C-alpha positions as CSV (number, residue, x, y, z in Angstrom):
1,M,23.8,55.2,-37.3
2,A,27.6,55.0,-37.7
3,K,27.5,51.6,-35.9
4,D,24.9,50.3,-38.4
5,F,27.0,51.5,-41.3
6,F,30.2,49.7,-40.2
7,I,28.2,46.5,-39.4
8,S,26.7,46.7,-42.9
9,V,30.1,47.1,-44.5
10,Y,31.4,44.1,-42.5
11,L,28.4,41.9,-43.5
12,L,28.7,42.9,-47.1
13,M,32.4,41.8,-47.1
14,F,31.5,38.6,-45.3
15,R,28.7,37.8,-47.8
16,T,31.0,38.5,-50.8
17,I,33.7,36.1,-49.6
18,F,31.1,33.5,-48.5
19,N,29.4,33.5,-51.9
20,I,32.7,33.1,-53.7
21,A,33.7,30.2,-51.4
22,K,30.3,28.6,-52.0
23,L,31.5,27.9,-55.6
24,I,33.9,25.3,-54.1
25,P,32.4,21.8,-53.7
26,Q,31.1,20.9,-50.3
27,R,33.1,18.5,-48.1
28,K,32.1,16.1,-45.4
29,K,32.7,18.6,-42.7
30,T,31.1,19.9,-39.6
31,V,32.0,23.5,-38.4
32,F,31.6,24.7,-34.8
33,V,31.7,28.5,-34.2
34,S,32.7,28.9,-30.6
35,S,32.3,31.9,-28.3
36,F,31.7,30.1,-24.9
37,G,33.2,26.7,-25.8
38,D,32.0,24.2,-23.2
39,N,29.0,22.9,-25.1
40,I,31.1,22.6,-28.2
41,L,33.8,20.7,-26.3
42,F,31.4,18.0,-25.2
43,T,29.7,17.8,-28.5
44,V,33.0,17.4,-30.4
45,E,34.1,14.6,-28.2
46,A,30.9,12.7,-28.7
47,L,31.0,13.4,-32.5
48,K,34.5,12.1,-32.9
49,K,33.4,8.6,-31.7
50,Q,31.2,8.0,-34.7
51,Y,31.9,10.6,-37.4
52,D,34.8,10.3,-39.9
53,G,34.4,13.8,-41.5
54,E,36.4,16.9,-40.8
55,I,35.7,18.8,-37.7
56,I,36.5,22.5,-37.8
57,I,36.3,24.7,-34.7
58,L,36.2,28.4,-35.4
59,K,37.3,30.1,-32.2
60,D,35.9,33.5,-31.5
61,E,38.2,36.0,-29.8
62,K,36.1,35.8,-26.6
63,C,36.4,32.0,-26.4
64,K,38.8,31.0,-23.5
65,Y,38.5,27.2,-24.1
66,F,41.4,25.2,-25.3
67,F,40.6,22.7,-28.0
68,L,43.0,19.9,-28.8
69,E,43.8,19.5,-32.5
70,D,44.4,16.1,-34.1
71,A,44.1,14.4,-37.5
72,Q,40.4,15.1,-37.6
73,V,40.0,18.3,-35.6
74,T,41.3,21.7,-36.8
75,V,41.0,24.9,-34.8
76,V,41.0,28.2,-36.6
77,P,41.0,31.7,-35.0
78,F,37.8,33.4,-36.2
79,Q,39.0,37.0,-36.0
80,L,38.8,39.9,-38.5
81,K,42.2,41.2,-37.2
82,R,43.7,37.9,-38.6
83,P,42.7,38.2,-42.3
84,R,44.1,34.9,-43.5
85,D,42.4,32.9,-40.7
86,F,39.2,34.9,-41.1
87,I,38.9,34.2,-44.8
88,Q,39.7,30.5,-44.1
89,S,36.9,30.5,-41.5
90,I,34.4,31.8,-44.1
91,Y,35.6,29.1,-46.6
92,H,34.9,26.4,-44.0
93,L,31.4,27.9,-43.3
94,A,30.6,28.0,-47.0
95,T,31.7,24.4,-47.8
96,C,30.5,22.4,-44.7
97,E,27.4,20.2,-44.1
98,K,26.6,21.2,-40.6
99,V,27.2,24.4,-38.6
100,F,27.0,24.6,-34.8
101,V,27.0,28.0,-33.0
102,D,26.9,28.7,-29.3
103,N,26.0,32.4,-29.3
104,Y,24.5,35.1,-31.4
105,F,26.7,35.6,-34.4
106,G,25.8,38.5,-36.7
107,F,27.4,37.0,-39.8
108,L,24.5,34.5,-40.0
109,S,22.3,37.4,-41.2
110,A,24.5,37.8,-44.3
111,V,24.8,34.2,-45.5
112,N,22.7,31.6,-47.3
113,F,24.0,28.1,-46.6
114,N,23.6,25.4,-49.2
115,K,20.1,23.8,-49.0
116,N,21.4,20.6,-47.3
117,V,23.2,22.5,-44.5
118,E,21.8,22.5,-41.0
119,C,22.6,25.3,-38.5
120,I,22.3,24.2,-34.9
121,Q,22.2,26.7,-32.0
122,L,24.0,25.3,-28.9
123,W,23.0,28.2,-26.6
124,H,25.3,28.9,-23.7
125,A,22.7,28.8,-21.0
126,S,20.5,25.9,-19.7
127,G,17.8,28.2,-18.5
128,A,16.8,31.9,-18.5
129,V,16.0,34.4,-15.8
130,K,16.2,37.5,-18.0
131,R,14.6,38.1,-21.3
132,F,16.7,38.0,-24.5
133,G,16.4,38.0,-28.3
134,L,13.1,39.3,-29.6
135,A,11.7,39.4,-26.0
136,D,14.5,41.7,-24.7
137,P,13.1,45.1,-23.6
138,S,16.1,46.8,-25.2
139,I,14.8,45.9,-28.7
140,E,12.7,49.1,-28.6
141,E,16.0,51.1,-28.4
142,R,17.5,49.4,-31.5
143,T,17.2,50.8,-35.0
144,N,14.9,49.1,-37.5
145,K,17.9,47.9,-39.4
146,A,19.4,46.3,-36.3
147,N,16.2,44.5,-35.4
148,E,15.9,43.2,-39.0
149,R,19.4,41.9,-38.7
150,F,18.6,40.1,-35.5
151,R,15.6,38.4,-37.0
152,K,17.6,37.2,-40.0
153,V,20.1,35.6,-37.6
154,Y,17.4,33.8,-35.7
155,Q,15.9,32.6,-39.0
156,R,19.1,30.7,-39.7
157,F,18.6,28.4,-36.7
158,D,17.3,25.1,-38.1
159,K,17.6,23.5,-34.6
160,V,18.0,24.9,-31.1
161,V,19.2,22.4,-28.4
162,V,17.3,22.5,-25.1
163,G,17.4,20.8,-21.8
164,S,13.7,21.2,-21.0
165,D,10.2,22.0,-22.3
166,K,10.3,25.2,-20.3
167,M,13.4,26.5,-22.1
168,A,11.9,25.3,-25.4
169,E,9.0,27.7,-24.9
170,I,11.4,30.6,-24.1
171,F,13.4,30.0,-27.3
172,K,10.2,29.9,-29.4
173,Q,9.4,33.4,-28.1
174,S,13.0,34.7,-28.2
175,F,13.9,33.5,-31.6
176,N,10.4,33.3,-33.2
177,L,10.7,29.5,-33.7
178,S,8.3,26.7,-33.9
179,E,8.3,23.2,-32.3
180,K,10.0,21.7,-35.3
181,N,13.1,23.8,-34.6
182,I,13.5,22.5,-31.1
183,L,15.9,19.6,-30.3
184,K,15.2,18.1,-26.9
185,T,18.4,16.2,-26.3
186,G,19.7,18.0,-23.2
187,I,22.6,20.4,-22.8
188,P,25.9,18.8,-23.7
189,R,28.0,20.4,-21.0
190,T,25.8,19.1,-18.2
191,D,27.2,15.6,-18.9
192,F,30.1,16.8,-16.7
193,F,27.9,16.8,-13.6
194,F,26.9,13.1,-13.9
195,E,30.5,11.9,-13.4
196,D,32.9,11.9,-10.5
197,H,35.9,14.2,-10.9
198,P,38.2,13.5,-7.9
199,V,41.4,14.7,-9.8
200,I,39.8,18.0,-10.6
201,E,38.6,18.6,-7.0
202,Q,42.0,17.6,-5.5
203,K,43.9,19.8,-7.9
204,L,41.8,22.8,-6.9
205,K,42.2,22.1,-3.2
206,S,45.9,21.8,-3.6
207,K,46.1,25.0,-5.6
208,Y,44.1,26.9,-3.0
209,P,45.2,25.7,0.4
210,Q,42.9,28.2,2.1
211,I,40.1,25.7,1.3
212,K,41.4,23.1,3.6
213,N,38.9,22.2,6.4
214,K,36.6,25.1,5.3
215,K,33.3,25.3,3.5
216,V,33.4,27.0,0.1
217,I,31.2,29.9,-0.9
218,L,31.3,30.9,-4.6
219,Y,30.1,34.4,-5.4
220,A,29.4,34.6,-9.1
221,P,27.3,37.7,-10.1
222,T,26.0,38.2,-13.6
223,F,27.4,40.9,-15.8
224,R,26.0,44.4,-15.6
225,D,26.5,46.8,-18.6
226,H,28.3,49.5,-16.6
227,Q,30.9,47.2,-15.1
228,L,33.4,46.8,-17.9
229,T,36.1,48.5,-15.8
230,N,34.5,48.6,-12.4
231,P,33.2,45.4,-10.9
232,D,31.3,47.2,-8.1
233,I,31.1,44.0,-6.1
234,Q,28.5,45.3,-3.7
235,L,29.3,42.6,-1.0
236,D,30.5,44.1,2.2
237,L,33.7,42.0,2.3
238,K,34.8,43.3,5.7
239,Q,31.4,42.2,7.2
240,M,31.6,38.9,5.4
241,Y,35.1,38.3,6.6
242,E,34.4,39.1,10.2
243,A,31.3,36.8,10.3
244,L,32.4,33.8,8.3
245,H,36.2,33.5,7.9
246,E,36.7,30.9,10.6
247,D,34.4,28.4,8.8
248,Y,34.3,29.5,5.2
249,V,36.4,30.7,2.3
250,L,34.9,33.0,-0.4
251,L,35.6,32.3,-4.1
252,L,35.1,35.5,-6.1
253,R,34.1,34.9,-9.7
254,L,33.6,38.1,-11.6
255,H,32.1,37.9,-15.1
256,P,34.6,37.3,-17.9
257,A,33.6,40.6,-19.5
258,V,34.8,42.6,-16.5
259,N,38.3,43.9,-17.2
260,T,39.8,44.7,-13.8
261,N,42.3,43.6,-11.3
262,F,40.6,42.9,-7.9
263,S,42.6,44.1,-4.9
264,N,42.1,41.4,-2.3
265,P,41.9,42.7,1.2
266,Y,41.6,39.3,2.9
267,P,43.7,36.7,1.0
268,D,43.2,34.0,3.7
269,F,39.4,34.3,3.2
270,I,38.8,35.6,-0.4
271,I,40.2,33.8,-3.4
272,D,39.9,35.6,-6.8
273,V,39.0,32.9,-9.4
274,S,37.7,35.3,-12.1
275,A,40.3,34.0,-14.6
276,G,42.0,30.7,-15.2
277,E,39.5,28.3,-13.7
278,K,36.5,26.7,-15.5
279,I,33.3,27.5,-13.8
280,N,32.1,23.8,-13.8
281,H,35.3,22.8,-12.0
282,L,34.7,25.5,-9.3
283,L,31.1,24.3,-8.9
284,L,32.4,20.8,-7.9
285,I,34.1,22.2,-4.8
286,T,31.4,24.8,-4.0
287,D,29.3,24.2,-0.9
288,L,27.2,27.3,-1.3
289,L,26.5,29.4,-4.4
290,I,25.7,33.1,-4.2
291,T,24.6,34.7,-7.4
292,D,21.8,36.9,-8.8
293,Y,20.5,36.7,-12.4
294,S,23.1,34.3,-13.8
295,S,22.4,31.1,-15.6
296,I,24.8,29.2,-13.3
297,P,22.0,27.9,-10.9
298,Y,20.4,25.8,-13.6
299,E,23.5,23.5,-13.8
300,F,24.5,23.9,-10.2
301,S,21.1,22.5,-9.1
302,L,22.2,19.1,-10.6
303,L,24.6,18.9,-7.6
304,N,21.7,19.5,-5.2
305,K,23.6,22.2,-3.3
306,P,22.2,25.3,-1.8
307,M,22.0,28.8,-3.3
308,I,21.4,32.4,-2.1
309,F,20.3,35.0,-4.6
310,Y,21.9,38.4,-3.8
311,S,19.6,40.8,-5.7
312,F,20.5,44.2,-4.4
313,D,19.3,45.9,-7.6
314,L,16.3,43.8,-8.3
315,E,13.9,46.5,-9.3
316,E,16.3,48.3,-11.6
317,Y,17.5,45.1,-13.2
318,A,13.9,43.9,-13.8
319,R,13.0,47.2,-15.4
320,V,16.0,47.3,-17.7
321,R,16.4,43.6,-18.6
322,G,13.0,42.1,-17.9
323,F,12.3,38.7,-16.3
324,W,10.4,35.7,-17.7
325,E,8.3,35.4,-14.5
326,D,8.3,36.6,-10.9
327,Y,11.9,36.5,-9.7
328,H,11.0,35.3,-6.2
329,T,9.0,32.4,-7.6
330,M,11.6,31.1,-10.0
331,T,14.6,31.2,-7.6
332,P,15.4,27.8,-5.8
333,G,16.7,29.6,-2.7
334,P,16.3,32.6,-0.5
335,V,16.7,36.1,-1.9
336,A,18.9,38.6,0.0
337,Y,19.3,42.3,-0.5
338,T,22.2,43.1,1.9
339,S,25.4,41.4,3.0
340,Q,23.9,41.1,6.5
341,E,20.9,39.1,5.2
342,I,23.3,36.8,3.4
343,I,25.2,36.2,6.6
344,E,22.0,35.5,8.5
345,I,20.8,33.0,5.9
346,I,24.2,31.2,6.1
347,W,24.1,31.1,9.9
348,T,20.5,29.7,10.0
349,D,21.2,27.2,7.2
350,F,17.9,28.2,5.7
351,Y,17.8,26.1,2.5
352,D,15.0,24.0,0.9
353,Y,16.6,21.0,-0.9
354,D,13.2,19.8,-2.2
355,Q,12.8,23.1,-3.9
356,I,16.3,22.8,-5.5
357,K,15.4,19.3,-6.8
358,L,12.1,20.6,-8.3
359,F,14.0,23.4,-10.0
360,S,16.6,21.0,-11.4
361,D,13.9,18.6,-12.6
362,L,12.1,21.4,-14.3
363,W,15.1,22.9,-16.2
364,N,17.2,19.8,-16.7
365,Q,14.4,17.6,-17.9
366,Y,16.4,16.1,-20.8
367,S,19.9,16.5,-19.4
368,D,20.5,13.0,-18.1
369,G,24.3,12.5,-18.5
370,H,24.0,11.5,-22.1
371,S,23.1,14.8,-23.8
372,S,26.1,15.0,-26.0
373,Q,25.6,11.5,-27.3
374,K,21.9,12.0,-27.8
375,L,22.5,15.2,-29.8
376,V,25.0,13.5,-32.1
377,H,22.6,10.6,-32.6
378,S,19.7,12.9,-33.4
379,L,21.7,14.8,-36.0
380,Y,23.9,12.1,-37.5
381,G,22.0,9.0,-36.7
382,D,24.7,6.5,-35.9
383,A,25.5,6.9,-32.2
384,Q,24.5,4.2,-29.8
385,I,22.6,5.5,-26.8
386,P,23.2,3.6,-23.5
387,E,20.0,2.1,-22.0
388,T,20.9,2.9,-18.4
389,K,21.3,6.4,-17.1
390,L,24.1,7.7,-14.9
391,T,23.3,8.8,-11.4
392,K,23.4,12.4,-10.4
393,I,26.0,13.5,-8.0
394,T,24.4,14.6,-4.7
395,Q,25.6,15.8,-1.4
């Protein structure tokens, strides 16, 4: 109850400032509200090529991306603890023509944009293993007031950008949307995987000399609610080291929400890349991805590289979070429950590349290397779409 009270006070304050700011005339201005950042980064770069209005990026405290400012682009910290910037952020939201968001933002439940304003959801995942939004099992544990607030947020989405018909159906259920709310232009940040990036790859290999002449395993588990201070890695690092260190290095990528300092017992084998490296950059040098319920495989599949799904807590996770379909059916790679099983899969090279391609084609249906440009063209109408498609990077 106390949480609902404080949220209500916050939203009342937000609504009051917003309604006052709405009295100021609109400007030719597009506002991006960024929590994850990568989809926004690619969209902004495409937008700048054909849009002469102001571009404002409101940067949430969680956003780790660095956005370059110039004569057209302004970056404003979107944080309550910085009152001046916070009020300025609300002013921009109240006086713009288009709003892009890349996450759930509660303030949307408290505002009524001008009638000509479009709100576009640039969701941070290309696909979905676990349920979310109105399909999240935890909705039963929320208060009626919280659920009503969630519904109001989802009602603000005029368009949701998707990379596939399959994800479109998931959004319709999760946000209670219809087909008219779906924008099938592909996921902007996937454009990255249709280009060569030799400089990025070389920079990472130079930074981490352990990689030289070794194959790279990236372990990137999803976030679990009890792990804010304890990552509980679960991998038997000693067993992994003894079995694999001669031929492999292990990149360890803990979820950004985990606040911990990992004590590395095998620095010649394990490289902690939990902070400071963009995940897409790491995927370029990764030969094998080990994950569980993360959204990373949807984009990694564009590279046509193998994956192992380490699901040691599958039954518990399915009960608490819920899956859209049978987990074993939807994963494009073998499922392992112990470190020993992971090692045996690696030793036997048991991967089905046809299965990976089918998975990629299913979830990346509209992500063809021009997603950012198609998105801008769809919403602003002036971008020129190339007739030829770029070629996917493969092994």
